[in-house]
N, C-alpha and C positions, 0 to 999 in steps of 0.2 A: 504494499501499500504505500501511495505516496502522499506527501504532506503539502505539495504544492497546489496554488490553485488554479482550476482549469480556466482555459482561455474560450473567448467569447469566439472564435472563430470568426472574425469579420463583421460581427455586430458591434456597433459604434454606440455607446449610450447618447440618446438624444436624436438619433438617427430619423426619418422621416418614414419609416416603415415602422418605429413602435409608434406613431402619432396619428392619430387616425384625420387629424383636421388640421391648419395651420394656426400660426402663433395668433394672426390678426383676427380670424375667425374666433378663436379662443379668448381675445380679449375681449372682443365687442360684445360675443355671448356671454362671458364673466360680468361687464359690466352692466349688461340688460338686467342678467339675474341679480346683480347686487344691488342695482334700485329697485328690483320689486321686493326685496327681502327689507330695504330701508322703509318704502312705502309702507309696504303690507304689517310692519312692526309700529312705525308713528299711527299708522289707522286705528292697529288693533287696541294700542293703548289709550289713543283719544276716545273710542268706544267705551273703553273700561272706566276711563275718567269722568265721561257723563252717563255714567250708570248703566250700560248695555252691557250687562256682562256677558252671554252667549253671543253676540258678534263681535265682542271683544277680545276670547277666546278663540273664535273662530278665524279672526285676522291673525291672531299671533300662531296658531295653529298652520296657516298658508304662509306666514311669514319663516316658520322653522321648515317646512318642507323648500320653498324658496331657497333658502340658506344652504341646506342640503345638496341642493342640485348645483347653486353657484360654487359653492367648496369642492365640488365633483369636477366640473368645469377648470377650477384654477388649479389645481393637482393633476389633471390630464387623465382623470378616473370615468369620465362621462364617455360613453359609445358614440352618441351619437349627440349633437347640437340642435336643442328645441326652440327657435324662436316664436317668443310670447309677446303679444301687446295687445292693451285692448283701450278703444276709443269710447 
């Protein structure tokens, strides 16, 4: 048995084959989902302050889901990027 580390045989960390989308797309979508997280968090706390407990908790729950997806985008764990905007 050898104690030497195994070579990665031509795979370069950070190469295009390991990343399913570009840096620009990741930054754009990451900023979009981060903005949704901030807006939903603010909205949830505003609803809680106004006495609407159920709406506030729903807003904070949606903010948690948006935060989870934004984190996956920023850490290259998201398999696909989802564009979500409401007018």
